[in-house]
N, C-alpha and C positions, 0 to 999 in steps of 0.2 A: 623586459623580462629579466628578472634575477637569475643569474646563473646558478648560485647555490641552491640546494634542495631545501628550501624554507617554506614551501606550500605542501601541506599534508591533506590527502584526501582519504577519508575512511568510507568504506562500504561495507556494511554488515553482510555476511554470506547468507544468501537465500533467506532473508530475514524472517518473514512470516512463517515459512515452512520450518526453518530451523527452530523458531520459537515453539512451534506446535510439537515438534519431536522432542524438545527439551521438556515440555509440559506433559507428554504422553509417553511413558516408557515403552509401551507396546509399539510404538511407531518408530523408534529409533533404528536407522539402518534400512528403513522401508521407504518406498516412493510416497511422497505427500504432496498434494496439490491444493493450493489455498486459492479461493476466489468465488465469483458468483456462481451458484450451483444451478440456475435456471437455464432454459434453452438458449438464451442470448447472453449467458454469463461469459466472463472472460477470466483467464488465469492472472491472478495477482502475483503469485511466486510458486515455483516448483522446487522441491528439494533436489539435491544433486542426483540422488537415486532415480528421480522422475526424469531428469534432464537426459539420462542415458537413453531414454526412449524417444527423444526429440521434442519433449514438452518444454515450453518456455513461457516467460511472461508476456501478457497481451495476446496470447493464443486464445482462439475461441474454445470455451470449455468443452463443447461437443467434440472437438478435434482432439482435445487432451484425453478425453474418455476413450476415444478409438485407439489412440497411440499407447496408452497405458491404463487399461481397463481395471487393473488389480490395484491401483493406487488408492490411497485414503484421500477422499475429497472432502474438504472441510471449509466452512465459512470462515472468514477473518474475524478475529477477536481484537478489535482495535483497542479496547481497554487495557488489555495485557500488552500489546505492542507499544502503546504510548508510555506505560510504566517503564518498560525496558528502554525505550528511546530516551526518556528523561534521564535515566541513570547513565547512559553512554554520553549524552550531551554534557552532563555534569563533569564527566571526566575530561572531555575536550576542553571545557572552560578552565580546567586546571593548567592546560598547556599554553593558552593565550586568551586575551579578551576578544580577539577577532575569530569568531566562529561563525561560519555561514551554513546553516542547515538547508539542505536541499529537499529532504523528506524525513521520514521517521528514522531511516536507516542509512542516511548519507549526509556527509557534511565535509566542508573545506575548513582548514585551520591555517592561519598565518603564524608559523612558529617564530619568525623574526620579531613579530609584535609582543610575543611572550618572552622574549629574552634568550631564546635558544641560539647557540652559536651557529653562524652560517658555514658549517662544515658537513661533509658527508657523514663523518663519524658521529657527530652530535645528532643529526637528523635520524640516523639509524638507531641510536640509543632511545630516542624519544618515541619512534615508531614501534620498536620492540616492547618497550615498557607499556605503551597504550594497549597493544594486543594482549598483553598479559593481565593488565588491569581489567580490560573488558570481559576476558574469560572468567576472571575471579569475581567480578560483580554480577555479571548476568548468566554465566554458564554458556554463552554463545561465542561465536568466532566473528572476527571482522578482518578484512583485507586492507592493507595500507599502501598508498602510493605516495612517494615523495619526490619532488621536482621543483624547478624553478618557476613554474607557472601552474595555473589552475588546470589547463588542458592536459598538460603533461602528467600531473599528479593523478588525474582521473584515469588517464591511459595506464599509468602504473599500477593503480589498484585493481583494474580489470585484468591485467597480466599476473597480478599476484594471487588471484582466486584459485582455490579457496584457502583461506587462513594462512595468507602469506604476506610478505613485504617486499615491495620492489622500489628501488632508488634509481631514478633516471639522472645520471651524472651530467654535469655541464660539458658541452662539447659532443655529446653523443646523440642530440635531439633529431638531427636531419637524418642520420643513418637509420635511427629507430623508426621514424615516421615513414620514410620512403616507401617501403613496400606495402604499407597498410592501405586499406581501402579508403577512398575519399569520404566514405560515410563515417569514418572515425572522427573527422573534424567537426567541431561544435557548429551548429547552424546548417549542416548539410542533411536535409531530409530527403524523401523519396523524390519530390519534384526536382530539387536542385541536382541530386544524383543523376537523374534521367537527362537532364539538360547537359550535364558534363559527359555523360556516357554517349550521347549523340555526337558530341564533339571529340570522342575518342580518349576521353580522361577518365581513368578508373582508379588510379592510385594517387597517394599523396605526392610521390615523386613526379607523376605526370601532371599533377596539378601546379606543382612548382615549376616545371619546365615549361608549361604553357605560357607563363608570364602574367604579370598583373594586368597589362592592357588587354589581353585576350579574355581574362576572367571578367574584367569590367564590362567588356563588350557582350559577354554571354549572360551576365548576372546582374549588371547595373553597378554604379560606382561603389555604393556602400557595401554591399554584399561581396562584390568581386574583390575590393581591396582587403576586406577582413579575411576572406578566404585565402588570399595569397599570403598574408602575414602568418595565418595559422599554419599553412603548409611549409612556411619557412621555420616553424617551431617557435613563432613569437606570439606571445599572448599576454597582453598587458592588463587583462582584467584583475582588479583587486578583489580581495576577500572582503565581502561587506557583511557586517555583523547583523544588520537588520534587514530582513526581506519582508517588507510591509505588504500584506494582502490588499489587493484593490477591490475584492468583492468576496463574499461568502455566499455559498449556494448549496442546494440539495436537489438531486434529480433521480429519477427512476426510469428504467426501461422495462416494458411489460412483455410477459411471455406471449400474450396475444393482443393484437391491436385493439385499443378501447375505443368503442363507438357510442357507448351510453353517455349521454350528456351529464347525468347526475354523477356517475362514477368519475368522470373527469373533474367535476367540481369538488368531489370529496377528496381525490388525490391531490389536487392543488391545495386544499386547506391543510391536509397532512404534511405536504412537503414545506408549506409556509412555516408550520410549527417547527419542523426539523431545522429549517434555515435559522429561525430565531434562536433556537437552542444553541446552535453553533455560535451565533453572534454573541450571546451572553456568555458562553464558555470563553470566548476571546476577549471579553470585556469591551466589545465594541457596540456601535450603533450605526445605522445607515439612513441615507436620505432617498435613495432610488430603489424601488422595488422592480424587479425584472422577472418575467416568466419566459421559459423556453418551451417550445412545442416542436417535436419532430413528428411529421405526419407519415402515414402509411407508405408514401412514395419516397421516404427519406428526405424530403424537403424540410428544412428546419427554419423557423421564424421566431423572433423575439419581440416582445412588447414591453414597454417600461412606463412607469409613472413616478415623477418626482414629487416627494412630499414637502410640507413646509419646513420641516427640520428633521434631523436625525432622530431615529427612534429604534427601540428594541422591544416595542410592545407587540406581542403575537397577534392581538386583535386587529391592530392597524395594518400589519403586513398581510394577514389573511384577507382583510377586505380589499386592500389594494390588488392583490393577486386575483381575487374573485372578480373584480371589475375588469382586469386585464384579460382574463380568460373568456369573459363574456364577449369580447370583441373578436374572438377567433372562432372560425368555423371548423369544428372537430368532427362533423357528422360522418365524414369518410374513414375516420379512425385515426388514432395517434399511437405511436410506438414509444414515445418518450415524453415525459413532462419534467420541468424543473422550475424552481423558485429561487431567485437570488436577490441579495441586497448589495448595492454598491454605494459609492460616496460615503465611505466609512469614516467614522470619527470616534474619538475616545470618550465621548460624552453623549448624553441624551438631551434633546432640546428641553430647556427649562420650562418653557411655556407650552404645555401639551394640551392646552384647553380645547384647541380646535380638534386635535386628534382624539381626545377623550370620548367625544360623542361617537366618533367612528368606532372606537374600540368597544364602547357599550353596545352599539347596534350589532357588531360582529360577533359578540360573545354568545348570544343565544343561538345564532345560525351556526357557529363553529361547533357548539356542544352537540347540536343535532347532527351535524356532519360526521363528527367523530363517532357518535353512536351508530349511525347508518354504516360507516365504514367498518366498524367492528362486526356488525351483523353480516355484512357482505362476506367476509371470511375468505377473501380471494386475494392474498398478497401478491403484487407484481413481482416478476423475476427481474432482478437487477442485471444491468449490463456491466456496472461498475462494482467491483467487490466491495467497496466501502458501504454500499447500500445494504448488503446482506448483514455485515457486522452491526451496522446501526439498528437493524431490525432486531437482532439477537440482544443488543443492549436494551432496546426498548422493551423487549418481552421480559427481561430480568428485572427492569425497574417497575414495570406495571403490576397491578394487582391481579391475582388470579394466575392461571396457567396459560401458556402460549398454545395457540391452536396448532402450531407446527413445530415440533422439536427438530431443529436443524442440525445436521452433522457437525460435531465440533463444539456445540453449546456446553457450557459448564453447568452441572447440576449437583444437587446434594440430596442424598436419601436419608430419611431419619434412622435407619438401620445400618446401611452399608457405607454411609459417608460420602465423600467427594468423588465425582466421576465426571464423564463426558458422554454426549450422545453419539453413538455410532451410525444410527439410522432410525427411521420410524416409517410406519405405514400400517394400513387396515387397522387402525385403533391401537397399535402397539408401539412402544418405544424401547430401543435396545441401547443399554448403557454399559460402558466399561468403567469399573471402579478402580482408580489408580490415582497416584499423586506424582508430582515431578521427581520426588526423591524416593519412591517406591519401586518395587519390581512390577513387571507388567501384571495388570490386575485381572479379575474375573469379569465376565460379561453376563448380565441378567436382562431379562425382558420384562416390561411392565405395561399396564394399560396406560394410554396417554394421559389419562385424568387421575392416575394414581395419587391419593392425597399425601402420600409419603415422599413424593418427588417433587422438588422445587428447583427452578433456575437459581444459579448462584454466581458469585463473583469469581473471576479467574484466581487461581493460586499463584503465588510467586514461583518463579522458576527454581530458585534456591531455597532450601529449607531455612526458615528464619533463624534458627538457633545453631546452624551447622556451617561447616566451611566448604567442603568440596561440592562442585556442582554436578549437573547431570553427566551421564556418559557422553564422551565425544560423539558427534553426529555420525562419524564414520563407522562406529562400532555397532555390531548387531545387539538387539535386545536380548536380555536374559529370557530364558523360557518362562512361561506363565507358571504361577504357583500350582495350578492343577495339572500341569504337564501337557497342556494342549499344544499341538504343533505350531499353529499359526496364532500368534498373540493379537492379530489385528483383523480377525474375521468379523463378519457382520456388518461391514460397511454398506450403507444403503441410504438412498434419498427417496425411496418410495416404498410401495408395499413389499417389494421383493427385496430380501436381504442379500446383497451381493458379497461375493468373497473379498476379503481384505487384501492388503499388500502381500505379495508372495515372497518378497525378499530376494528375488532373482537378481536385482540390480546391485552392483558393487558399491563400496563406499564412494562418496563424492570426490571430485577432483579430476583433473585432466590426465593424459597419459604421463606416467612417470611422476606425477606430483599428487599426493593425497594430503588430506588434513594434517596439520602439524609439520609440514615440511616447508618452511618459508624460504623464498628466494630473496637474497639480500641485495642483489644488484642486477641490472640488465645493461647490455652494451647500447 
């Protein structure tokens, strides 16, 4: 492990929720929760205002609604998040050629590889400049950790939240880690933590005191040795610029267990198409088609078929997935279906003659499947928030109007301009018309099939021809132009239009530390 703080970890603050607040002036300073909105949905991100009520990522959405009923509950808009992420990643690449993205909102950077001097002062200057540049380019905030290893840099960024910077200086690692929970260490999940708890080990200091031999006895040689080194503050993992995906997949969890065989086949065809679309977006092809089935009793099984060569042909993947699902008994009901492709390559098999026949045979059946699926009109409720965002994107790309206007969806009206869906039900859809750079806008209600209302692409967070970004996320929104007291009323996912955020939560941040108050070092 390098002693000097040459590893930088960036973590955007409540990324999805902050992006929604920046895009929707009426939600600034309000609790915002982004994720899957179905009964089995989960929280992807909660704003700091929502976290005050105990809401956090990976929580069941039903529990989040109980804890914070007046929050704005929105679907994720991955088209927007990807654009913002691309801008942030470009900034990181100006610092070093070694950038390791972990997700859309998180990455490691090896500053030494970019020529940054291995001193605390130089690292601090780079980190502060990065935070300033991110705010200028995206209007959002990110927290930065700087240390001599990936593990410590990530811990630093967690301590820096929100909108701060923490440097873990050489020689302070052991004292810093000692009182922390053993769950802080990479690779310690619930099962490992329970094993250690039964042995009386709860903190990093106690893990270190147990000794390598005891940890090996409890966890096995590889895991035990690794954990002991981590507890000592030693992490030799390098920043890896390329994190090559081993597979690409798509899956959905259903609100109600599916027992109808035809419906199962239709869903598999749709998931196969979504999977292939991801393949093509990544410029990849794959040789092995895999389906995943989680049954009513939570038992999960997979089936796979290896093709003669890599392909990104939707007909080929659909037909392979159809053959695989035919071998699975789903009559008792399924709660989740997935289709994936592994054995990825950067090319497609040149000789697709053998597969062409399969594709031709599948085309007609696939067309019928899609028509039947549209007629069914019962979209499943996703467990993963990504699935909701994908549906919204599919709706905006497809011809005609969506059957369901999901909260947070971008729309445009021929008379009122750009806006977003607050809720819909009983044949009506409520839209707030505002832009990221405007004051909170007015709310209007339309018939769901109003010809003047269309899905649209997300607007950029910053005005294309202007400098300053949205108001900081901790600031309350301006009152709406019509003088209404609550600029976020009308939030709804069903026939009833529930009240919106009430603004009772304070600005984000921990005790004594709010946005814009960076911490420059930690002992």
